[in-house]
N, C-alpha and C positions, 0 to 999 in steps of 0.2 A: 438696518431695518430688520433686526432679528425678531422671532416669534414673541419673547417676553414683553416686548414693547406693546403698548396700547396702539390702536390703528392711527389715531391722530399724530401721536408723537413719530410714529414710523413714517408717516407721509411727510412731515416737516422736515425730518433729517433728510429724507430722499431728494426732497425739492432743493434744499440748500446745497447739497453736495452736486446735484446736477448743474445748478447755476454757476457753482464755482468751476466746474469742468469746462463750461461753455466759455466762460470768461477766460480762462487760461489758455484754450484752443485759439480764441480770437486774437489775444495778445502775441502768442507765437507766430501765427500767420503774419501779423503785422511786421515783427522783427525779421522774418524770412524775406518778406517782400523788400523791406529796407536793405537788407544785405545783398540781395539780387540786383537791385537798383545800383547800390554803391559799386559792385563788381562790373556791371555792364558799362557805367560810367568810367570807371578806370580803364577798362578794356578799350572803349571808344578813344579816351584821351592818349593811350598808349599807340593806337593805330594812327591817329592824326599826327603824333610826334615823330612817327617813323619817317625819315628821309634817306635818299640814296647816297651811298659813300660815305667815307670818312671825311672827305673835303667838300661838304654840302655847299652849293651856291644858291642862295635865294633867288626866287623868280623875280621878286620886286624888293626895293629897300623898304624898310619900315616907314609907314607914312605918319606925317604929324597931324594931330586931330585938328579939324576945322573948328571954328568958334561955335558953329551949331553943334558939332559933336562934343566940344568941351562942355557945353550947356547940358547936353544929355548925360554925360558923365557924372556932372556935378549933381543933377537931379537924382541920378540913380545912387550917388554915395550918400546924399540925404536921405533917400528912401530907406537904404540899407541900415543907416544909422538909427532911424526911428521905428525900425520894424523889429518886433520880438525875436529873440534868438532862433526859435524854432522854424519860424516863417522866413527869417533870414537865410537859414540854411537851405530851405526849399528854393528861394529865389536865386541863390548862388549856383545851386545844382542845374535849375533850369537854363540859367544864362550860360553855364559852362556847355551844357547839351547843345543849346542853339548855335553856340560859337563854334562847336566841333563839327556840327553838321554843316556849318557853312564852309569850314576848312576842307571837309570831306568832298563837298560839291566843287571847291575850287580845284582840288587835287585831280578830281574825276573828269573836270573839263579841260585840264592842260592838253595841248596837242600832243600825239604820240610822237615820240622822237624819230621813230621809223618813217612815219608818214611826212614828217618835217623834212627829213634827209631827202627822202624820195621826190619831194617837190621841188628840191634844189637842182637836181640833175638835169642838164641839158646836153646837147649834142657837143658843146664846146668846153664844159667844165662840169665837175661834181658837185661843186658848191659855189656860191654866188657871193659877190662882194657884200651883198646885204647880210648874208649869214656871218660875217666877219664883224659886222657892227653890233652884234648882241652876244649874249652868253649861249645862244642856241647850240654851238658846237660843243661847248663844255658840258652842257647837258646830255647831249648825245654820247659824248666819251664816258661819261659817268654811268650813263645808262648800260652801256656795253660793259663797263667794269663791274656792275653791281647787281643787275637785274636777274632775277632767278633763271636757272637753266632748266627748261622743261623736257629736253630731249638731248641725248648725245648720239652722234652717228659717225660713221667713218668719214674721212675727208674725202674731197673730190680727187679724181686721177691725178697722179703726179708720182715723182721720185722720192718726195720727202714726207716725214711722219707728220701728220697733222690730224685734227677732229673737227667735225662740224657740231656746233651747239646750236639749239633752237632755243632763244630767250623768251621771256614773257612778251607777248604781243606778236609771237610768230615770226620773230626776226632771226635770220641765220647769221651766224658769225663763225669765221674759221679761226680755230684755236691752235697755235703753234706752241709747243712746250719748251720751255728753257733747257737747252742742251750745254751750255758753257756759262762760266762764271764771267763776269763783267771784264776783268783783265786778261782773259785768254786771247792769245796772238794765233790766227790761223796762218800757217805757211804752206808753201808748195803751189800747185797750180792756183791761177787767180780765182777760180770757181771752186776751190776745195772747201771741205768741211760740211757739217750739217747746216740746215737753216738756223740763222740767229733771230730769235723772237724780239730781242731789244733792238735789232736792226730795222725791223718792220716799223716799230714805234718811231724811232728817229727819223726814218725816210719819210713817213707821213708828216711829222712836224716840220721837216725841211720844207717840203712842198706846200702843205696847206694850213699850217697853225697861224692864227692871226698875231701880228706884232706890229708896233709903230715903227715905221723906218723913214728916215729923212730922203726924200726924193731930189737928186740934184737936177734932173730934167724938168721938173716942175717948181723947183725951189721952194718946196713945202714939206711938213711932216704928214705922212699919210698912213693909214691902217692897211697894211697889206698881209697877204701870206708871206711867208720868208722868201721862197723862191717864186711862189706865185703862179706855177702852172696849173694847180687846182686839178690834178688827174690822178692823185693817189687817193684811195679811199680812206676813211677814217680808221685809225688802229689805236688801241688802248691796251695798257697791261692790265693783267688780272691774275689774281691767285684764286685757286679752287681746291676745295676738300674733295679728293677723288672718291673717298669712302662714302661721303654723304651726298655730294653734289652731282656726281658723274656716273659712277658705276651703277647705282640702282636705276638710272634713268637711261642706260646705254642700250642701244639695239644689240642683239645677240652677236652680231659680226664683230662689233668693236669689243664687247664686254668679254669675249673669249681671249682678247689679246692683253687683258689686265693680269697681273702676277705680283707677288710680294718677293722682293730681294733684300736680304740684309735689313728687315723691318721697314723697308720703304715701298710704296706702292709704284709699280712700274707699268708701262704700256708699251707696245710696239706697232699697233695699229694696222692699217692695210694700205700698202702703197708699193711701188716697184721695188724699191730697196729695203722695205720694211721686214725685220725678222726678230725673233725672240732673243737672239744673242747680242742685239743692238738696240736695246729699248731706251726710252726716256723715263727717268726716275724722280720721284718727288722726294722731299724731305719728310719722312713718315707719310701721311696722307696728303700733305700740302704741296701742290705743285703750281709753280709761276709759270705764266706764258703771256702771249699777246692774243688779242682778239681783233680780227679785221671784219670790218662790216661787209656783209654780202650786198652786192649792188641790186637795185630793185629787179624783182623776178621778171617783170615784163620786157626788161631790156636785154634782149639775147645778145651774146658775144660771139664774135667771129675771130678766129685765130689765124695770125699771119706768120711766115717765116721772117725773121729779121734779116734784112740783107747782109749785114755784118755779123753773122752768127759764127761761132766756133765749130770745129769739127768734133771736139770732146773725145779725139782719138790721139794717143800719145804718139808723138813724132810726126802727126799729119797736120799740116797747116792748111787753113782755108785760103781761096785765091785772093781775098783782100789782104791777107797778110804777107803776100810775096807780090802782089800787083799794085803799085803805087798810083796806077791810072784807072784803078778799079771803079771810082766814082762815076767816070764817064759811062761805063757799062750799066750802072744803077740808073743814071739818068735817062738812058734810053728806053726805060720800060714806062708804058703809059701812066702806070700808078704814080710814078714820081716826077713826072713832067709838069703837072699842075695841081693846085690844090694845097693842102697843108701837110700831106704825109711826110715828105722828106724833111720839111722844117721841124716837124713833130720828132723825127728820128734825130735830128741835131739838138733839139731841146733834151731829150732823153739821154744822148751821149753826155752832155753836161751833167744832168742830174746824177747819172750813173758813175760818173767819174768823181763826183764830189763825194759820194757815199762808198765808193770802192766796189761797185758791182759790176762783175765782169761776166755775168750769167744771163744777159737778156737775149737768149737765143730765139725767143719769138715774143709776140705781143699781141695784144687784143685791142679790138674797137667794138663799139656797138653795130650789131650787125644791120640795123635799120638804116644807118648812114652810108652804107656802101662803101666806095672809094674815098669818101671824104670824112670818114669817122676819124675822132681824135685818137691819138694813141694812149691808152690808159697805162698808168704806172702801177702795174700789179706785181706781186710777188717780188719783193725787194729784200728778202731774207738772207740774200747771199752777200750782203754788204757789210761795212764795217767789221771786216775781219781781222785785217792788218793795218794798223795806223803807221807802220814803218814804211810802207810800200805804196807809191802811186802807180796804179797800172795804166800806162800811157796808152796801151792799145784800144781802151775803152773810147777815147777820143778820136778813133779812126775816121769816123764819118766826117768830123769837122777838119782834121788836117789833111785828108785827102780831097775834100770838095772845097775847102776854104769858103764855107758860107754858114751864116748864122742869122738868126731873126735880130732885126734892129732892137726891138723890144726886150729881148733876151739879154743882148749885151748891155743895154740900159740898166736892167736890174742887177746884173752883176757888178757893173760900175758902182751903182748905188750901195750895194752890199760891201764893196770894198772900201768905200770912203765914209761908212757911217762910223758913229761915235762908239758902237759896239761892233766887234768882229762877228762874222758869219758863225763861227763856232760859239760865241758868247751867246748869239741869239738861239741857237739850237739847244744850248745848255739850258737857257731861261725858258724856252717853250717846254722842253721835256721835264723840267723840274715839277710840273703840275701833275705827271702821270702818277697813278697809284704805286707803280713799282719803281719810281725813281730812286736813285740815279740810274739813267738809261745808259750812258756811255762814260768811258773814263776820259780824263783831260786830255790824253794823247790823241784821241779821235777827234775831239774839237780842234786841237792843233793842226791835225792832218787836213780838216776841212778848209782850214785858212790857207794852209799851204797850197793845197790843190786849187782853190778859187784863183790865186795869184797865177798859177800856171795856165789855167784856162784863159784869163785875160791876155797874158802874154802871147798865146797862141793865136787869139784872134787878132792881136795888134800885129804880130807878124805877117798874118794873112793880109791885113790892111795894107802894110807896108809893101808888100810884094804885088798885090793886084789892084790896090785902091778900095775906098770905102765903098763906092757904088757897087763894085762887083762882089763884095763880101756881105754887106749887110742888106737884108730884103725885109719886105713887109712881111704881114702875117700869112700870106697865101701867096703861092707862086702863080 
């Protein structure tokens, strides 16, 4: 629009240039909107496609379309074929968006794994028979292994190194780090060594993981927990990146115990025996461990001294170790004269002997249940230390009292006569864990050997005192 031009020419040229600029801007805006829409659609599809864990278990099997649904699909296909390419693309995008939104609603409306577990807990068991008839327990274990860590705190009071993680959904889990390789054999005192994270995992699977077992008492194949007490809380293996997932989210008291040694992240935590010279170290930033589900917060625990506890003093024995009539003294106490407590101690002796846990110096019950509370199988990490040794003293409650629940003996008999050995069942159950294999073959063989010894002890008591004196119902 320069000065030499006449006014009309200048006006026309400026008008044409202005229209061209407006057209260009409109075209560019359309392209930007298209790219933004495509990006959002991709992001939505990625969000819907995410699922927990490398061994994802679908909530429901894929359904077969009904006749009505097939008709809808056929009509949709015909519509797509007769639709112009541009309109067809819009239809595909709209359909994908609608399906993605439906999937997101489904994911959002699934019950919380933490609320689900809390709903199972009763005064008699931590999970029900109903929970074994679905994949609900599998989903809970996967959530424990994979959900985001939102905070990391020092572990609860005790002598052993641990940390507390707060997972998405405000669920506490207790993290116990790996301290030994799988083939390490712990020698010395029966309670020697650090906590073994893999022992926590295996102990839970022995008590509570669902499997099909032939029941000789009912002459049928039933879905059971392996041992079936259902008093050990869920435990799962987990690997964490300390640099990314834990240290930045740790409270100061825990964060101050992290350091680097030989290129590996280490920490020593806060506990009675915790010190910097004795840390747990990862491989680089990656640390393996176990996570134990914290029991529902509203259920407070009460701690009791185990009547058959050790002195933990070198050269000094407890009374039960030198007095073979000790059971009579225990039975004089009102707590053990009626109800379930003494029988729970017998069950726990069987459980601990099978896993090699000689460190049950105290136990917990739900405070609200008073003297009638079930004995919870917590803190099983001092087990599976030495597969070459069977610590007979763990069975002192049974060989001194010569009593056991009739139902417990029936379970042990079923396990001894099954098509798969007890060790094979534990191997099969633990194989689904994210840090499997959990135990070596030597430990599976040890469990089978110990099962035979428990049954022989019970049979010896029956031969000596008679079945009616030895076998009892579920309550005294």
